[in-house]
N, C-alpha and C positions, 0 to 999 in steps of 0.2 A: 819500747812500749811506752805509750803516753800515760800521763798522770791519771786522766779520767778512765783509761782502760784498766789501770791497776785498781783504781777504786771500785769500778764495776765488778771486777773479778773477785775482790774481797767481799763485796756485798752479795754476789751470787753464791759464793761458797758458804756464806753465813746462812743462806736461806735454803740449803739443801742438806739432807741427812741421809746417809746410806745405812740401811737396816738389813741385817741378816737374820732371818726368821727360820729357826730349825727346831727339831725335836724328834722323838720317835714317831714312827708311822702311826696313823690313826689318832694322833693327839688333837687334831682339829685345827691345824695350822692354816690350811687354805680357807677354811670356814671363817677363821679370825680375819684374814685379809679381806675376804668378800664382805663380811659384815661391816668392817671399817670403811670399805669403799661404797657401801650402800648397794651392793649387788645382790642378786637373788641367791639364796643359800639352799634352795630346795633340792638342787642336784649338785653334788660335789664329788668329783672323782679324785682318786689318789694322784698325787703329783709325781709323775715319772720324769725326773730331771729337775727342772726349776722353772719358775715363772717370775716375772718382774711386774710389780704394780706400783704406780705413783699415787700416793695418798696425800691430800692437802690437810694439814693439821696445825692449828695454832700459828698460821702464817708461814709454815715451812712445807717444803715438798719432801715427803718421805719416799725415797726409792727403796721399796721393800722387795728383797730377794727371798722368795718362798722356795725352799729347797726340800726335795723329797726326803723322807726319813726312813725309808726301807733299809734294812741292814745292808743290802747289796750296794746302796747308794752312799752310805755314810763316809766311805773312804774318799769320796769326791767333794765333801764339804769344804776341804781345804782350798779348793779352786775358787772359792767365793770370799775368802778372808780379807783380801786387800782393801784398804781404805774404809773398813767398816767402822762406823761411828757408834752403832748400838747393836747389841746382840739380844734377840728375843728367843728365849727357850720356852717352848710350850710343853706343858705336862698334862697328860690325861689323868685327872684326879681320881678317876674310877678304875684305872688299870693298876690295881695293887700288886699284881703278879710281876710287873716289869719295873717297879720302882728302883730296884738295884741297878738294872740295866740303864734306866734313865739317869741315875746319879753318875754311873761310870762314864757314860757318853758326855755328860755335861762337864765332868772333871777333865776329860781329855781335851775338850774345847778350851777350857780355861787355862790350860797349859800352853796354848798356842801363842807364840810371841806376837804374831800379826794381829791378834785380838786383844793384846794387853791394854790398849788405850780405850777400848770400847766399854760403854756402860752396859750393865746386864739387867734385863727385864725378864722376870720369870712369870709366866701366866699359868696359874693353877687352874687349868681349863676344865670344862664339863662339871662345874659346881652345881648345875641343875640336874645332874644325873643321880638317881638314888644310889646310895652307898659310896658316893665320892668322899675322898679323904678331906679333912679340914685343912685349910691353908697352913695353919701353925704346925700341924703334924707333918705335912709335906716339907715345910721349911726346916724344921728342927730334927725330926726323926729319920726322914728318908733322904732328902738332899743334903742335909747338914750344911746349910749355906754359910753359916758363921765360919766354918772351916774352909769351904771351897772358895768363897768369893771375898775373903777378908781384905784383899789388896785392891779392890775396885768398888766403884759405886754400883749398888744393886738394890733391887726392890722386887718383892713378890706380891702379886695381886690375884685374888680369886676372881675368875671370869667364867662367863658362859658365852661362847661364840654364837649360840643359837638365839639367846635372848638379848645379847649385847651387854649384859651386866658386867661392869668392871672394865670394859674396853676403853671407854673414854678416859677414865681416870688413869689407867695404866699408860696409855699412849701419851697423855698430857704430861705425866711425870717424866717419861723418856725424853720427850722433846725439850722440856725445861732443863733436864740434866745435861743433855748434849749441847744445848744452845748456850748455856751460861759461859763455859770457857771459850766457845767459838766467838761469842760477842766480845769477850774481853780481849781476845787476840786481835779481832778486827779493830777495836779501838786503839790498841797499842800500835798496830801497823799504820793506821792513819795518822796517829800522833807522831810517829817517827817520820812519816812523809812530810807532815807539817813542819817538823823541826828542821829538816834539811832543805826546804824550799827557800831559795834566795833569788828573787827577781825572775822566777819562771813565768813565762807568759801563757795565758789562756786566750787564744785568738790574738788580738793585738793589745791586750791589757796585761801589764805586769802584776805579779803578786809580790808584795813586800813581806818577806819572812824574817826581817830583822827583829820583829817582836811578834809574839804569838797571842792571838785571842784578845787583843786590846785595840782601842781606837787610837788614831794618830794623836800624838801630843801636839800642843800648841806650836805652830810654826812648821810642822811637818807637812809633807805633800799629802793632802787629803784625797787626792785622786787615786792613790795607790791602794788597792784592796788588801785587806789583811786576812790570812787564812787561819782557821782554827778548827778543832774537832768538837763535835757535839754528838749527843745521842738523841734520836727521835723518840716518839711516844712508845714505840715498840722495843726500845733499847738498842736499836741498830746504830752503828757508827756512821757518822756523816761528816765529810769535809765541807766546811762552810766558808765561802769567800764573801767578806763583807766590806763595805766602804765604797763599792762601785757598782752596786746593784746586781752582783753576780752571786749565784748560789749553786754549787755543784754537788 
């Protein structure tokens, strides 16, 4: 595999986030996805199985897996755990009768080893509905998130999938939380590549990796480009070849 292919794969990985969106049935999961995508929410049918939507948010492609929450479907949630970067748990804030069921199902999810590295975003949805529970009450008294999610990054937001309130802020937090370690890994990988490159050629021009990120000293061959790692305006890692008019 060529150097540029490796770099492109690192960059591509950094710009994609796999999101698993689940919750009890009738929590408003599909409406959340449609609202974020800008789709019509006047007619929403229960999700029987799953659907995948790609959402562009803050420079990232969010591949959102919206999985049905009916009791008969919950045993199949495990089929969608692999390579999940973020877990979104949607709560119907007005469904006070099923809060215990909601907590139990979330607890089971958080015990799954394949979801151990995923950040957790809880949407206390339907805040626009009369009689809905306050976000703090859901967090502390019903879900008791301080106990359930103490070993992972998590945040709860009050939202309304109908009005859109809280969705932008919640998704932006999720992207930022997932992207921070991804970008750090990307920088480290590219830095490692830069450290081990010694006279590797791009086309017909060699890259001198005897020194990293510096201009040739006096008397050295100034035709040999030097490779180093930078971050662009969006914080993305970038391998830069300087000294011979090349930038990769």
